[in-house]
Structure formats: structure tokens, C-alpha cells
C-alpha positions as CSV (number, residue, x, y, z in Angstrom):
1,M,74.8,-38.9,0.4
2,N,76.7,-40.1,3.5
3,R,75.9,-43.7,4.4
4,D,78.7,-44.0,6.8
5,S,76.6,-44.0,9.9
6,P,73.3,-46.0,8.0
7,S,71.0,-45.1,10.9
8,R,72.4,-43.0,13.7
9,S,74.3,-39.5,14.3
10,P,77.4,-39.8,16.3
11,Q,75.5,-38.1,19.0
12,S,72.6,-40.6,19.2
13,W,75.0,-43.5,18.8
14,H,76.6,-42.4,22.3
15,E,73.2,-41.5,23.8
16,H,71.9,-45.0,22.4
17,V,75.0,-46.9,23.8
18,A,74.8,-45.1,27.4
19,Q,70.9,-46.0,27.6
20,R,71.7,-49.6,26.8
21,G,74.5,-49.4,29.2
22,Q,72.4,-48.2,32.2
23,A,69.8,-50.9,31.2
24,D,72.5,-53.7,31.3
25,A,73.8,-52.3,34.8
26,R,70.3,-52.5,36.2
27,F,69.9,-56.1,34.9
28,S,73.6,-57.0,36.2
29,A,72.6,-55.8,39.4
30,G,69.7,-58.2,39.6
31,G,67.7,-58.9,42.8
32,P,65.8,-61.6,44.3
33,S,63.9,-62.1,41.0
34,T,67.1,-62.6,38.8
35,P,67.9,-66.3,38.3
36,S,72.0,-66.7,39.0
37,Y,71.9,-69.2,35.8
38,A,70.7,-66.8,33.5
39,P,72.5,-67.2,30.0
40,F,74.9,-64.4,29.1
41,V,73.8,-62.4,25.8
42,E,76.0,-59.7,24.5
43,P,74.0,-56.4,23.3
44,E,72.2,-56.2,20.4
45,F,73.8,-53.2,19.4
46,K,77.0,-54.9,18.8
47,A,75.4,-56.9,16.2
48,K,74.1,-53.7,14.8
49,L,77.6,-52.1,14.6
50,L,79.1,-55.3,12.8
51,L,76.7,-55.3,10.1
52,D,76.8,-51.6,9.5
53,W,80.5,-51.4,9.3
54,Q,80.5,-54.8,7.2
55,L,78.3,-52.5,4.7
56,V,80.8,-49.4,5.0
57,K,83.8,-51.7,4.2
58,R,82.2,-53.0,1.3
59,A,81.1,-49.6,0.0
60,R,84.6,-48.0,0.5
61,F,86.3,-51.3,-1.3
62,E,83.9,-50.8,-4.3
63,A,84.6,-47.3,-4.5
64,A,88.2,-47.6,-4.3
65,D,88.1,-50.3,-7.1
66,R,85.5,-47.9,-9.1
67,L,88.3,-45.2,-9.1
68,Q,91.2,-47.3,-9.8
69,R,89.2,-48.3,-12.9
70,R,88.6,-44.4,-13.5
71,N,92.2,-43.6,-13.2
72,S,93.3,-46.1,-15.6
73,A,90.6,-45.3,-18.0
74,S,92.1,-41.7,-17.8
75,L,95.4,-42.6,-18.4
76,M,94.8,-44.9,-21.5
77,T,92.7,-42.0,-22.7
78,L,95.4,-39.4,-22.5
79,A,97.5,-41.6,-24.1
80,T,95.6,-42.5,-27.1
81,V,94.4,-38.8,-27.9
82,A,98.0,-37.9,-27.5
83,L,98.6,-40.4,-29.9
84,Y,96.1,-39.4,-32.7
85,G,97.9,-35.7,-32.4
86,G,101.1,-37.1,-32.9
87,L,100.5,-39.5,-35.8
88,I,98.4,-37.5,-37.9
89,T,101.0,-34.4,-37.6
90,V,103.8,-37.1,-39.0
91,F,101.4,-38.4,-41.5
92,V,100.7,-35.0,-43.0
93,L,104.5,-34.2,-43.2
94,I,105.5,-37.5,-44.8
95,F,102.8,-37.7,-47.2
96,K,101.9,-33.9,-48.0
97,D,103.1,-33.8,-51.4
98,S,100.2,-36.6,-52.2
99,L,97.5,-34.9,-50.2
100,T,95.0,-32.4,-51.3
101,P,94.9,-29.0,-49.6
102,H,91.4,-30.0,-48.2
103,I,92.8,-33.2,-46.7
104,R,95.6,-31.5,-45.1
105,N,93.2,-29.0,-43.3
106,I,91.2,-31.7,-42.1
107,C,94.1,-33.5,-40.8
108,D,95.7,-30.3,-39.1
109,W,92.3,-29.7,-37.7
110,I,91.9,-33.1,-36.2
111,S,95.4,-33.0,-35.0
112,A,94.9,-29.7,-33.2
113,V,91.6,-30.9,-31.7
114,A,93.7,-34.0,-30.2
115,N,96.1,-31.5,-28.9
116,W,93.7,-29.3,-26.9
117,L,91.9,-32.4,-25.8
118,T,95.0,-33.7,-24.5
119,L,96.1,-30.4,-22.6
120,T,92.6,-29.7,-20.8
121,F,91.5,-33.4,-20.1
122,S,94.9,-34.0,-18.5
123,L,94.6,-30.7,-16.4
124,T,91.0,-31.8,-15.2
125,E,91.8,-35.5,-14.5
126,Q,95.1,-34.4,-12.6
127,I,92.9,-32.2,-10.3
128,K,90.4,-35.0,-9.6
129,D,93.2,-37.4,-8.2
130,Y,91.7,-40.7,-8.7
131,S,94.6,-42.6,-7.8
132,G,95.1,-40.7,-4.4
133,Q,91.2,-41.1,-3.7
134,S,91.1,-44.7,-4.5
135,R,94.3,-45.1,-2.1
136,A,92.7,-43.1,0.7
137,L,89.4,-45.3,0.2
138,H,91.0,-48.6,0.4
139,E,93.2,-47.9,3.5
140,C,89.9,-46.4,5.3
141,A,88.1,-49.7,4.1
142,Q,91.2,-51.9,5.5
143,K,90.8,-49.7,9.1
144,V,87.2,-50.3,9.1
145,N,87.5,-54.2,8.5
146,N,90.3,-54.3,11.3
147,L,88.0,-52.5,13.8
148,R,85.2,-54.8,13.0
149,K,87.3,-57.9,13.7
150,H,88.5,-56.4,16.9
151,L,85.1,-55.9,18.0
152,Q,83.8,-59.1,16.7
153,A,86.5,-60.9,19.0
154,S,85.7,-58.8,22.0
155,L,83.4,-59.8,24.7
156,I,80.9,-57.1,25.5
157,S,78.9,-57.6,28.7
158,D,78.1,-53.9,28.9
159,S,76.8,-51.3,26.1
160,R,78.9,-48.8,27.4
161,Q,81.9,-51.2,26.5
162,L,81.3,-50.1,22.9
163,I,81.6,-46.7,23.1
164,P,85.3,-46.8,22.4
165,F,84.9,-48.7,19.3
166,V,81.9,-46.1,18.3
167,K,84.9,-43.4,18.7
168,D,87.5,-45.2,16.6
169,Y,85.1,-45.7,13.9
170,E,84.1,-42.0,14.0
171,A,87.8,-41.3,13.9
172,I,88.5,-43.6,11.2
173,I,85.9,-42.2,9.1
174,S,86.7,-38.6,9.7
175,E,90.3,-39.1,8.7
176,C,89.5,-40.3,5.3
177,G,88.6,-37.1,2.9
178,P,86.8,-39.0,0.0
179,N,83.4,-40.7,0.6
180,H,81.8,-43.7,-1.2
181,D,78.9,-42.9,-3.8
182,E,75.5,-43.9,-3.4
183,L,76.1,-46.2,-6.3
184,D,79.0,-48.1,-3.9
185,Y,76.7,-48.3,-1.2
186,E,73.7,-50.0,-3.0
187,I,76.3,-52.4,-4.6
188,A,77.4,-53.3,-1.1
189,Q,74.0,-54.0,0.0
190,M,73.2,-56.0,-2.9
191,G,76.2,-58.1,-2.3
192,G,75.5,-58.9,1.0
193,S,73.7,-61.7,2.6
194,R,71.1,-59.9,4.1
195,P,67.7,-59.5,2.6
196,I,67.0,-55.8,1.4
197,D,63.5,-54.8,1.3
198,G,61.9,-58.2,0.9
199,M,63.9,-59.0,-2.3
200,S,64.8,-62.5,-2.7
201,A,68.4,-63.9,-3.1
202,K,68.2,-64.1,-7.0
203,E,66.3,-60.7,-7.4
204,M,69.3,-59.1,-5.5
205,R,71.9,-61.1,-7.6
206,T,70.1,-59.7,-10.8
207,R,70.1,-56.0,-9.4
208,L,73.6,-56.3,-8.3
209,A,74.4,-57.3,-11.9
210,R,72.5,-54.2,-12.9
211,L,74.2,-51.7,-10.7
212,K,77.8,-53.2,-11.8
213,R,77.0,-52.4,-15.6
214,W,75.6,-49.0,-14.8
215,S,78.8,-48.5,-12.6
216,K,81.2,-49.4,-15.5
217,S,79.2,-47.5,-17.9
218,K,79.6,-44.5,-15.7
219,T,83.3,-44.9,-15.6
220,Y,84.0,-45.7,-19.1
221,A,81.5,-43.7,-21.3
222,I,83.3,-40.3,-20.9
223,Y,86.6,-41.9,-22.0
224,V,84.9,-43.7,-24.9
225,V,83.8,-40.2,-25.7
226,M,87.2,-38.5,-25.5
227,C,88.8,-41.3,-27.6
228,A,86.3,-40.8,-30.4
229,A,86.4,-37.1,-30.5
230,P,89.1,-36.2,-32.8
231,A,87.4,-38.8,-35.6
232,I,84.4,-37.0,-34.7
233,A,85.8,-33.7,-35.5
234,G,87.4,-34.9,-38.6
235,I,84.3,-36.7,-39.8
236,L,82.2,-33.4,-39.1
237,S,84.8,-31.2,-40.8
238,W,84.8,-33.6,-44.2
239,L,81.2,-33.4,-44.3
240,L,80.4,-29.8,-43.3
241,V,83.2,-28.0,-45.0
242,P,83.3,-27.7,-48.8
243,V,86.0,-28.2,-51.0
244,A,87.4,-25.3,-52.7
245,V,87.3,-25.2,-56.4
246,V,90.5,-24.4,-57.9
247,G,90.6,-21.9,-60.5
248,A,86.9,-20.8,-60.0
249,N,86.0,-17.4,-60.8
């Protein structure tokens, strides 16, 4: 689910800004009933944009960090599985005279599983390009943050002045290929200072910790299984494949 624009489509944003600008223009035109000493109040839509963009920035930084962790875990897994295959092959060559044929067959099977996993896993992980996606999301979050700071420092007297900022935001999002996940967005929500759905600060912290644990589980679970796969294949072959009895009729 795309949460870059949490509440409005780009077209409705422009329409909303234009309507608010017309209302501001009518107010600024004033009349006999408009007091000259009325305090200056910036459009509410500016505050809404600042809050929404802060949420998107946090979600994109969280997604970039998650993908970078996944990329590191992927490289470590490939190195570990490749090490399995290489060491077992060398082990069999060195100690072949001391091993029974059944054990040698099991070691050869484990080595083959490790080599196949290394090949297929490296190809699939290369296609996903976690490092490139992480870099793109990080740069996108930085651009959104810079735009937000620019808007925060700008004095807005008319809602129509927000249209260039909205266009710049849409351009930043359209240039960024990858998108953050729903989980990244929820973590960004719970990590903010605004109450969400009537939740207390303690409830938000508890849910944030739970979401982060779930995010780490989703990130590392597949790699733990991949590292254990050669050993599991060896144990299963040991249990399921009977030992051949030499000299049996």
C-alpha cells in the first residue's frame, strides 16, 4: 500500500490548495468588517503537509535501514553456505581413508546442497538489489526532509503558495523507484510524538517494540533457514538413507 500521500491524491491536493488560496484571498481582501489588527495565521494545510512529510521521511529511512540489514544478512548467508560446501569437500578429500562409504556419500550430498543453494540464492538476491533500493530510499528520505525544512522555514500567507512545494514533493516521490512497506509506515507512526488512534504513549512504545521485533524476524528468518539448510539436509540423509551392508546376499 502506498502511503506517500496519506490522505489526498496529487490532484485533490492541488484542488484543496487552490480552494484554500481563494478563501485566503477573500479574507485578505477584507472589508469594513475586517479588523486591521487581525493576527497573522498561516494556512492549516501547511501544518498538515509538514506532519505528513515527516511521517513519509521516517518511513523511508526505516525502509532504507531494513533493506541495508537484509543486504548484509544476504552476503553473510552466501559466505556461510559457500564455506560449508568448500570445507566439507576438503574434509572428505583429507580423511577419505578414515571415512566409511556411507559417511562420504552424506558429506558429498551436503556439499552439493550447499553449492546449489549458493548458486540459486546468489542469483535471486542479486536480482533484488537490496543495496541499490536502500540507497534510493535513503536519498529520497533526505530530499523529503530538505523540502520539509524549506517549507517549515517559509512564511506562507496564501495556500496557493504551497502548490510549488506539493509539486516538488510529487517529483521527489516519482523519481524514487522503490517504496516503503506498510510495516515501515506503521513503525514510523508509532515512533512519532502524535497520538495514534487514541493510544497512550506507553501503548505506542509497546507496539513500536513489537513491530520492530516483527520487522527483524521477517528480515533474518529466511537467512537463518538458508544457513541451516545444508546441516538439515545432512541430518535427514543420515536418518532416512539406510547404511548398505557390505557382503550381504
